[in-house]
Backbone as numpy.savetxt, mean C-alpha at the origin, in Angstrom:
# Nx Ny Nz CAx CAy CAz Cx Cy Cz
-13.11 -29.79 -44.78 -13.45 -28.51 -44.21 -13.62 -27.51 -45.35
-14.65 -26.72 -45.28 -14.92 -25.77 -46.35 -14.07 -24.52 -46.18
-14.01 -23.73 -47.23 -13.24 -22.48 -47.21 -13.79 -21.52 -46.16
-15.08 -21.47 -45.98 -15.70 -20.58 -44.98 -15.29 -20.94 -43.57
-15.27 -22.25 -43.28 -14.88 -22.68 -41.94 -13.39 -22.42 -41.69
-12.56 -22.61 -42.72 -11.14 -22.33 -42.57 -10.90 -20.84 -42.33
-11.63 -20.00 -43.02 -11.51 -18.56 -42.84 -11.93 -18.16 -41.43
-13.04 -18.73 -40.99 -13.53 -18.42 -39.66 -12.52 -18.87 -38.60
-11.95 -20.06 -38.76 -10.96 -20.57 -37.82 -9.72 -19.68 -37.81
-9.29 -19.20 -38.95 -8.13 -18.31 -39.05 -8.39 -16.99 -38.34
-9.58 -16.43 -38.56 -9.93 -15.15 -37.92 -10.00 -15.31 -36.40
-10.59 -16.41 -35.93 -10.70 -16.65 -34.49 -9.30 -16.83 -33.88
-8.44 -17.59 -34.55 -7.09 -17.81 -34.03 -6.30 -16.49 -33.99
-6.38 -15.70 -35.04 -5.67 -14.41 -35.09 -6.20 -13.47 -34.00
-7.51 -13.45 -33.82 -8.10 -12.60 -32.78 -7.67 -13.03 -31.39
-7.56 -14.32 -31.19 -7.14 -14.83 -29.89 -5.70 -14.43 -29.59
-4.84 -14.55 -30.57 -3.43 -14.18 -30.39 -3.32 -12.67 -30.15
-4.01 -11.87 -30.95 -3.97 -10.42 -30.80 -4.55 -10.00 -29.45
-5.67 -10.60 -29.06 -6.30 -10.27 -27.78 -5.42 -10.65 -26.59
-4.75 -11.79 -26.68 -3.84 -12.19 -25.61 -2.66 -11.26 -25.48
-2.10 -10.84 -26.61 -0.97 -9.92 -26.58 -1.40 -8.56 -26.03
-2.54 -8.08 -26.45 -3.05 -6.79 -25.97 -3.36 -6.86 -24.48
-4.01 -7.93 -24.05 -4.33 -8.09 -22.64 -3.09 -8.19 -21.77
-2.08 -8.91 -22.24 -0.83 -9.01 -21.50 -0.13 -7.68 -21.38
-0.18 -6.89 -22.42 0.44 -5.57 -22.39 -0.28 -4.65 -21.41
-1.59 -4.65 -21.44 -2.37 -3.79 -20.55 -2.17 -4.20 -19.10
-2.22 -5.50 -18.81 -2.07 -5.96 -17.43 -0.66 -5.74 -16.91
0.34 -5.93 -17.74 1.70 -5.74 -17.25 1.99 -4.28 -16.97
1.46 -3.37 -17.74 1.69 -1.95 -17.47 0.88 -1.48 -16.27
-0.30 -2.07 -16.06 -1.11 -1.67 -14.91 -0.46 -2.11 -13.60
0.08 -3.31 -13.55 0.72 -3.77 -12.33 2.10 -3.15 -12.17
2.75 -2.83 -13.25 4.06 -2.19 -13.16 3.96 -0.80 -12.60
2.93 -0.06 -12.94 2.78 1.29 -12.43 2.39 1.30 -10.96
1.71 0.27 -10.50 1.30 0.22 -9.10 2.52 0.12 -8.19
3.54 -0.57 -8.62 4.72 -0.75 -7.79 5.64 0.47 -7.82
5.48 1.35 -8.79 6.38 2.49 -8.92 5.70 3.80 -8.59
4.62 3.75 -7.81 3.91 4.98 -7.44 4.74 5.83 -6.50
4.36 7.07 -6.33 5.08 7.96 -5.44 4.51 7.85 -4.04
5.34 8.09 -3.07 4.90 8.07 -1.69 5.05 9.46 -1.10
4.18 9.79 -0.18 4.27 11.08 0.49 4.38 10.85 1.98
5.06 11.73 2.65 5.17 11.64 4.09 4.63 12.92 4.68
3.96 12.79 5.81 3.43 13.97 6.47 4.28 14.27 7.68
4.23 15.49 8.13 5.01 15.90 9.28 4.10 16.05 10.47
4.49 15.46 11.60 3.67 15.58 12.79 4.05 16.85 13.56
3.41 17.07 14.70 3.61 18.32 15.42 5.02 18.48 15.97
5.76 17.39 16.14 7.13 17.52 16.65 8.13 17.81 15.54
7.65 17.85 14.30 8.51 18.21 13.19 9.18 17.04 12.51
9.01 15.82 13.03 9.63 14.67 12.38 8.68 14.09 11.35
9.24 13.46 10.36 8.45 12.86 9.29 7.85 11.56 9.79
6.56 11.33 9.52 5.93 10.10 9.97 6.36 8.90 9.13
6.95 9.12 7.95 7.39 8.03 7.10 8.71 7.43 7.55
9.52 8.21 8.28 10.80 7.70 8.75 10.85 7.85 10.26
10.92 6.75 10.99 10.95 6.84 12.45 12.24 7.48 12.94
12.15 8.26 13.99 13.32 8.97 14.51 14.16 8.10 15.43
13.60 6.97 15.91 14.35 6.10 16.77 14.07 6.32 18.25
13.39 7.40 18.59 13.05 7.65 19.98 11.54 7.70 20.11
11.04 7.18 21.22 9.60 7.18 21.48 9.20 8.53 22.06
8.15 9.13 21.49 7.61 10.38 21.99 6.19 10.11 22.45
5.93 10.15 23.77 4.59 9.83 24.27 3.58 10.91 23.93
2.34 10.49 23.84 1.23 11.41 23.58 0.79 11.97 24.93
1.03 13.23 25.19 0.73 13.83 26.48 -0.48 14.76 26.43
-1.32 14.67 25.40 -2.49 15.52 25.35 -3.49 15.12 26.42
-4.27 16.08 26.88 -5.20 15.83 27.98 -6.24 14.77 27.61
-6.73 14.79 26.38 -7.74 13.81 25.99 -7.18 12.40 25.96
-5.91 12.25 25.60 -5.27 10.93 25.60 -5.00 10.46 27.03
-4.51 11.35 27.85 -4.17 11.00 29.23 -5.40 10.60 30.04
-6.57 11.14 29.72 -7.79 10.84 30.48 -8.18 9.37 30.37
-7.96 8.74 29.24 -8.35 7.35 29.05 -7.20 6.37 29.18
-6.09 6.79 29.74 -4.89 5.97 29.79 -4.75 5.25 31.13
-4.32 4.00 31.12 -4.13 3.24 32.35 -2.81 3.64 33.01
-2.68 3.32 34.29 -1.46 3.63 35.03 -0.27 2.85 34.48
-0.51 1.61 34.05 0.58 0.80 33.50 1.10 1.40 32.19
0.20 1.89 31.36 0.62 2.50 30.09 1.39 3.79 30.36
0.92 4.60 31.30 1.61 5.84 31.64 3.01 5.56 32.17
3.14 4.49 32.97 4.45 4.13 33.50 5.41 3.74 32.37
4.91 3.01 31.39 5.75 2.64 30.25 6.16 3.88 29.45
5.22 4.80 29.25 5.55 6.03 28.52 6.58 6.85 29.28
6.42 6.96 30.60 7.37 7.73 31.40 8.76 7.12 31.39
8.83 5.80 31.23 10.12 5.12 31.16 10.75 5.19 29.77
10.03 5.81 28.81 10.55 5.94 27.45 10.36 4.70 26.61
9.45 3.82 27.05 9.19 2.59 26.30 7.93 2.76 25.45
7.87 2.02 24.36 6.67 1.99 23.54 5.64 1.18 24.32
4.47 1.74 24.60 3.47 1.04 25.42 3.00 -0.26 24.78
2.89 -1.29 25.64 2.38 -2.58 25.18 1.07 -2.92 25.86
0.61 -2.06 26.76 -0.66 -2.28 27.46 -1.63 -1.17 27.08
-2.93 -1.46 27.11 -3.91 -0.40 26.74 -4.04 0.68 27.78
């Protein structure tokens, strides 16, 4: 093997090692930041946070919602149950 080929092989090997280390660093920090992002919660009209359930079901009693609602769904809402029918 000539000196030129040995030099080229050394440069390629060093570049591969450096590129792998750099790529691993970039990818690990990118995925690490995705898991530690901040979360926001919004407040609905009843004042409770939508991110944390209050434990009680609050039916939607707006006129536009009630117009398209079935009798079975309304009965479940009136009973304080989470509706399972459309």
